[in-house]
Structures are given as C-alpha cells and as structure tokens.
C-alpha positions as CSV (number, residue, x, y, z in Angstrom):
1,M,-32.4,-60.9,8.3
2,D,-31.2,-58.2,10.6
3,G,-28.3,-60.4,11.6
4,L,-26.9,-60.7,8.1
5,L,-23.5,-59.2,7.5
6,N,-22.9,-56.6,4.8
7,V,-19.8,-57.9,2.9
8,S,-18.0,-55.3,0.9
9,S,-16.0,-56.0,-2.3
10,N,-12.4,-57.2,-2.0
11,P,-9.7,-56.8,-0.8
12,H,-10.9,-57.9,2.6
13,I,-7.5,-58.0,4.3
14,R,-6.0,-54.5,4.5
15,S,-2.6,-53.3,5.6
16,K,-1.6,-49.9,7.1
17,Q,1.3,-49.9,4.7
18,T,0.8,-47.9,1.5
19,T,2.8,-47.8,-1.7
20,S,4.4,-44.5,-0.8
21,S,5.4,-45.7,2.7
22,I,7.0,-48.9,1.3
23,M,8.9,-46.9,-1.3
24,L,10.0,-44.5,1.3
25,L,11.5,-47.3,3.4
26,V,13.3,-48.7,0.3
27,I,14.8,-45.2,-0.3
28,I,16.0,-45.1,3.3
29,S,17.5,-48.6,3.0
30,L,19.5,-47.5,0.0
31,L,20.9,-44.4,1.7
32,P,23.9,-46.2,3.2
33,A,25.0,-47.5,-0.3
34,A,24.3,-44.1,-1.9
35,G,26.1,-42.3,0.9
36,H,29.1,-44.6,0.5
37,A,29.1,-44.0,-3.3
38,I,29.2,-40.2,-2.8
39,Y,32.0,-40.6,-0.1
40,R,34.0,-43.0,-2.2
41,F,33.6,-41.5,-5.7
42,G,32.8,-37.9,-5.0
43,F,30.9,-35.4,-7.2
44,N,30.5,-37.8,-10.1
45,A,28.5,-40.2,-8.0
46,L,26.4,-37.4,-6.6
47,M,25.7,-36.1,-10.1
48,L,24.7,-39.5,-11.4
49,I,22.3,-40.1,-8.5
50,G,20.8,-36.6,-8.8
51,V,20.4,-36.7,-12.6
52,S,18.9,-40.2,-12.5
53,I,16.3,-39.4,-9.8
54,I,15.3,-36.1,-11.3
55,S,15.0,-37.4,-14.8
56,A,13.0,-40.5,-13.7
57,V,10.5,-38.3,-11.8
58,A,10.3,-35.8,-14.7
59,F,9.6,-38.5,-17.3
60,E,6.9,-40.0,-15.2
61,L,5.3,-36.6,-14.6
62,L,5.6,-35.6,-18.3
63,F,4.1,-38.9,-19.5
64,E,1.1,-38.5,-17.2
65,M,0.6,-34.9,-18.3
66,F,0.6,-35.7,-22.0
67,T,-1.6,-38.8,-21.6
68,G,-4.0,-37.3,-19.1
69,R,-3.3,-39.9,-16.5
70,K,-3.5,-39.4,-12.7
71,N,-0.3,-38.0,-11.2
72,T,1.5,-40.9,-9.4
73,V,4.8,-39.2,-8.6
74,S,3.9,-38.9,-5.0
75,D,4.1,-42.7,-4.5
76,F,8.0,-42.3,-4.7
77,S,8.3,-45.3,-7.1
78,A,10.0,-43.1,-9.7
79,I,12.5,-42.0,-7.1
80,V,13.3,-45.6,-6.2
81,T,13.7,-46.5,-9.9
82,G,16.0,-43.5,-10.5
83,L,18.1,-44.3,-7.4
84,L,18.5,-48.0,-8.3
85,L,19.4,-47.1,-11.8
86,A,22.1,-44.7,-10.6
87,L,23.6,-47.3,-8.2
88,N,23.9,-49.6,-11.2
89,L,26.1,-47.2,-13.2
90,P,29.9,-46.8,-13.3
91,V,31.2,-43.6,-11.8
92,K,32.7,-42.4,-15.1
93,A,29.4,-42.6,-17.0
94,P,28.5,-39.2,-18.6
95,W,25.6,-37.2,-17.4
96,W,23.3,-38.2,-20.3
97,I,23.5,-41.9,-19.6
98,P,21.1,-41.8,-16.5
99,I,18.7,-39.7,-18.6
100,V,18.6,-42.2,-21.4
101,G,18.3,-45.0,-18.8
102,S,15.5,-43.2,-16.9
103,F,13.5,-42.7,-20.1
104,F,13.7,-46.4,-21.0
105,A,12.9,-47.5,-17.4
106,I,10.0,-45.1,-16.8
107,V,8.4,-44.6,-20.2
108,V,9.1,-47.8,-22.1
109,V,9.1,-50.4,-19.3
110,K,6.8,-48.9,-16.7
111,M,4.3,-46.3,-18.1
112,L,3.7,-47.9,-21.5
113,F,2.6,-51.0,-19.7
114,G,0.2,-49.2,-17.4
115,G,2.3,-47.8,-14.7
116,L,3.3,-49.1,-11.3
117,G,2.0,-52.6,-10.8
118,Q,1.7,-53.4,-14.5
119,N,5.4,-53.5,-15.6
120,F,6.5,-57.0,-16.5
121,M,10.2,-56.5,-15.4
122,N,12.1,-54.4,-13.0
123,P,12.4,-51.0,-14.7
124,A,15.9,-50.1,-13.3
125,L,17.4,-53.4,-14.3
126,A,15.8,-53.3,-17.7
127,A,17.3,-49.9,-18.2
128,R,20.7,-51.2,-17.1
129,C,20.6,-54.1,-19.6
130,F,19.5,-51.7,-22.3
131,L,22.4,-49.4,-21.5
132,L,24.8,-52.3,-21.4
133,I,23.8,-53.4,-24.8
134,S,23.7,-49.9,-26.3
135,F,26.7,-48.3,-24.7
136,T,28.9,-51.3,-23.7
137,S,32.2,-49.4,-23.5
138,I,30.8,-46.8,-21.2
139,M,28.9,-49.2,-19.0
140,T,31.9,-51.5,-18.6
141,N,34.5,-48.8,-17.8
142,F,35.0,-49.0,-14.0
143,D,38.2,-46.9,-13.8
144,T,38.2,-44.1,-11.2
145,D,40.5,-41.2,-10.6
146,T,42.4,-43.3,-8.0
147,M,42.0,-46.8,-9.3
148,S,42.0,-48.6,-12.6
149,G,41.8,-52.1,-13.8
150,A,39.3,-54.9,-13.9
151,T,36.5,-55.6,-11.4
152,P,37.2,-58.2,-8.7
153,L,34.9,-60.8,-10.4
154,Y,36.8,-60.4,-13.7
155,R,40.1,-60.8,-11.9
156,I,38.7,-64.0,-10.4
157,K,37.6,-65.2,-13.8
158,M,41.2,-64.6,-15.0
159,G,42.5,-66.7,-12.1
160,E,43.8,-63.8,-10.0
161,Q,43.4,-63.2,-6.2
162,V,41.1,-60.6,-4.8
163,D,40.8,-58.8,-1.4
164,I,37.6,-59.8,0.4
165,V,37.9,-57.1,3.0
166,K,38.0,-54.4,0.3
167,M,35.0,-55.9,-1.5
168,L,33.1,-55.8,1.8
169,T,34.0,-52.2,2.6
170,G,33.8,-50.9,-1.0
171,N,37.4,-50.0,-1.8
172,T,37.3,-51.7,-5.2
173,Q,36.0,-51.3,-8.8
174,G,32.4,-51.7,-9.8
175,T,29.2,-49.7,-10.2
176,I,28.8,-47.0,-7.7
177,G,26.2,-48.9,-5.6
178,E,27.5,-52.4,-5.7
179,T,31.1,-51.9,-4.3
180,S,30.2,-51.8,-0.6
181,A,28.5,-55.1,0.3
182,L,28.4,-54.0,3.9
183,C,26.3,-50.9,3.2
184,L,23.9,-52.9,1.1
185,L,23.6,-55.5,3.8
186,I,22.8,-52.8,6.4
187,G,20.0,-51.6,4.1
188,A,18.8,-55.2,3.5
189,V,18.6,-55.8,7.3
190,F,16.6,-52.5,7.7
191,L,14.1,-53.7,5.0
192,F,13.7,-57.1,6.7
193,L,13.1,-55.6,10.1
194,C,10.5,-53.2,8.7
195,G,8.7,-56.1,7.1
196,V,9.1,-54.9,3.6
197,I,11.0,-58.0,2.4
198,D,11.4,-61.5,3.6
199,L,14.3,-63.9,3.1
200,I,12.7,-66.4,0.8
201,I,13.9,-65.0,-2.6
202,P,17.3,-63.6,-1.4
203,G,18.0,-66.7,0.6
204,M,17.2,-69.2,-2.2
205,Y,18.9,-67.0,-4.7
206,I,22.2,-66.8,-2.8
207,A,22.1,-70.4,-1.5
208,T,21.5,-71.8,-5.0
209,F,24.1,-69.6,-6.5
210,V,26.7,-70.7,-4.0
211,I,26.0,-74.3,-4.6
212,C,26.2,-73.9,-8.4
213,I,29.4,-71.9,-8.2
214,G,30.9,-74.4,-5.9
215,L,30.1,-77.3,-8.2
216,F,31.0,-75.6,-11.5
217,G,33.2,-72.7,-10.7
218,G,36.5,-74.7,-10.8
219,H,37.5,-73.9,-7.3
220,G,35.2,-76.2,-5.3
221,F,33.7,-74.8,-2.2
222,D,36.7,-72.6,-1.3
223,P,35.5,-70.0,1.2
224,T,37.5,-67.1,-0.3
225,F,36.3,-67.9,-3.8
226,L,32.7,-68.2,-2.8
227,S,32.8,-65.1,-0.7
228,A,34.2,-63.0,-3.5
229,H,31.4,-64.2,-5.8
230,V,28.7,-63.4,-3.3
231,L,30.1,-59.9,-2.4
232,G,30.9,-58.9,-6.0
233,G,29.0,-58.3,-9.2
234,G,25.9,-56.7,-7.6
235,L,24.6,-59.9,-6.2
236,I,23.7,-58.4,-2.9
237,L,22.1,-55.4,-4.6
238,G,20.1,-57.6,-6.9
239,A,19.1,-60.3,-4.4
240,F,17.7,-58.0,-1.7
241,F,16.6,-54.8,-3.5
242,M,15.5,-55.9,-7.1
243,A,14.6,-59.6,-7.1
244,T,12.2,-58.8,-4.2
245,D,10.2,-56.3,-6.2
246,Y,6.6,-56.9,-5.3
247,V,5.4,-56.4,-8.9
248,T,7.8,-58.6,-10.8
249,R,8.2,-61.5,-8.3
250,P,5.9,-64.6,-8.0
251,I,2.8,-64.4,-5.8
252,S,3.0,-67.7,-3.9
253,K,5.7,-68.8,-1.4
254,S,6.5,-71.9,-3.5
255,G,6.7,-69.7,-6.6
256,Q,9.2,-67.4,-4.8
257,V,11.3,-70.5,-3.9
258,I,11.4,-71.5,-7.5
259,F,12.1,-67.9,-8.6
260,G,15.0,-67.6,-6.2
261,M,16.5,-70.9,-7.3
262,L,16.1,-70.0,-11.0
263,L,18.0,-66.7,-10.4
264,G,20.8,-68.5,-8.6
265,I,21.2,-71.0,-11.4
266,L,21.1,-68.4,-14.2
267,T,23.6,-66.1,-12.4
268,A,26.0,-69.0,-11.9
269,V,25.7,-70.0,-15.6
270,F,26.3,-66.5,-16.8
271,R,29.4,-66.1,-14.6
272,V,30.9,-69.5,-15.2
273,F,30.1,-70.1,-18.9
274,G,29.4,-66.6,-20.2
275,P,31.8,-64.1,-21.6
276,T,31.4,-61.6,-18.7
277,A,31.9,-61.9,-15.0
278,E,28.6,-60.4,-13.9
279,G,25.2,-61.9,-14.8
280,V,22.9,-60.6,-12.0
281,S,21.0,-58.1,-14.2
282,Y,20.3,-60.6,-17.0
283,A,19.3,-63.3,-14.6
284,I,16.7,-61.2,-12.8
285,I,15.3,-59.9,-16.1
286,I,14.9,-63.4,-17.5
287,G,13.4,-64.5,-14.2
288,N,10.9,-61.6,-14.4
289,I,9.8,-62.7,-17.8
290,L,9.2,-66.2,-16.5
291,V,7.1,-65.1,-13.4
292,P,3.7,-65.5,-15.2
293,L,4.6,-69.1,-16.0
294,I,5.8,-69.7,-12.4
295,D,2.6,-68.2,-11.0
296,K,0.5,-70.4,-13.4
297,I,2.0,-73.6,-12.0
298,T,2.3,-72.6,-8.3
299,V,-0.7,-70.4,-7.5
300,P,-3.6,-72.6,-6.1
301,S,-6.9,-72.6,-7.9
302,Y,-9.6,-70.5,-6.3
303,F,-12.3,-72.3,-4.3
304,G,-14.7,-74.3,-6.4
305,K,-12.7,-74.2,-9.7
306,G,-12.2,-77.5,-11.4
307,A,-14.9,-79.3,-9.5
308,V,-16.6,-82.2,-11.3
309,K,-20.3,-81.3,-12.0
310,S,-22.7,-83.9,-10.7
311,E,-25.2,-85.5,-13.1
C-alpha cells in the first residue's frame, strides 16, 4: 500500500502561463497597432484608447464592488477588452462612445454571465456590433482631418481601385486599429512566437475567406482584389486577435478548423451579398454563438461514456 500514488483533483496538466501573463502578452502585441493609431490620427485616437481602457476597468471594478465578487481587475482582461474596443472605433467617435461600449462589453456581455471564462461571445466585438446598430452614423463615419471618403473595401464594392501599399502601411480610412495591416501582423507574429495563439483558426479563416471571395466576389482570383479584401475591413485584427479568444473559440482542433472555415464563409457572404463592405464583427459574433454546437459534435466523449453494458 505504501507504493500507491496520491492522485490530486484535476487539472493534472499545468502551465506556467497565467491569465494575467497571457493578457499582458496580448496587450504588448496590440501596442504596434495602437502606437500607429496615435501617430496616424493624433489626440483623438489617444483619447479613445484611454477612455475605453479606463471605463472598461472601472465598470468591472464597480460591478464587483456592488455584487461582492472577488476583484479580477488584476488579470488585465478588462484592459484587453477596452483596448480592442478602442481599436474598433472610428477616429471621429465622440468620447462617450467608448464608455457606452465598455459598459455593454464588461457589464452586459462579460460580468452578467459570470465574468472571464463565462462570456459566450467576444465582449469587445459584441460592444462594437451594439454600437454599430445603435449609433450607425457615428460608427460608419471614417473621415479624418486630412482624409475623407469611403473605406477601401467600400470603394472595391463600388468597383473602384485601391492602393494596397497604403492599406498595408495604414494611410487609409477605417477604424483606428484596422488601418495598418503591417502593425497588426507584427503583433500577430509576436503572439505566435510567444505561444499564445496558433495558426489553425486564423489560417482556416483567411484561407476559406480568400477561396469564397475568389469564387463569388466577381473578380476571380485577382491578386490585387484578394489582397485588398484580406488587408481591409479588420480581417487581420479579427482573425488573429479576436477569433482566437480562448473563451469563445472551440476546444478541439477539429472544432477550431470548422470554426475558422465558418468565419471565412460568413465574412465572404456579408461582404459580397450584404449591404456593407465589412462583415468581420458579425461573422465572429455568430461563430461565437455556434461554438457550443461545434464543441458538441467535435469534442470526443470521455473514457467509458457510451459503452454497452454487458448482461
């Protein structure tokens, strides 16, 4: 009996990574995009980022104070939500927009469902969709002090030409965080090298999207047309930083493949057949809602379940 092992309760496989360390790495990965936004758009971008982060942290802290819950602000998840929300806002959005968005993201989507790990959809994207529906004119105004007009994707939808180099470097219209695909890709590479994300969901998302746009976009597999669609409309931001959210993505690898393909199909459908030229936010939100179903059909049964009982 002395040789018996003492087995503790699960989990049995542990990682040195904590929630706060992962969130901190995500924040660092978003700094190039945030820095470019401040450089490109000036004080307005800095104001939106600051107000969004502060209000997100404040709402989480106040909710926990009034409900008597344990303080979880130190896990940095509220900062990540506030930063992602800010990067999804147009530069001309008034100061109260990120406050309303942060309240919806933190209180309605996250805390009312139990806090981090219990939310059924990405809080920042849910808030963006809420703001798009509630304040459409504000959320679709991408004019700046130096540039006015439609976003590159809308110009493509109208049959116009776009400058791929400007879309890569960020000298174009769009939300403050999506304009520079290069800065976003730098952050994505950083997350991949740190082991925070893998390429299953982003890879399947972008590959499926490209195939669908090539088949149904009306321009075939023209490299310029496909590149513009990949670099524009927040696809890079959504694919690498929000679709990969641990809480709202499928558990199994096969489920993540299905999830990525679903997002690619939905985004292409919204862009080609929908009234707008975007689609990433709504695609990921719908995908998040379907994750429990994807998990149900892809997660293997635990050992011994379903065995036929012998007579």
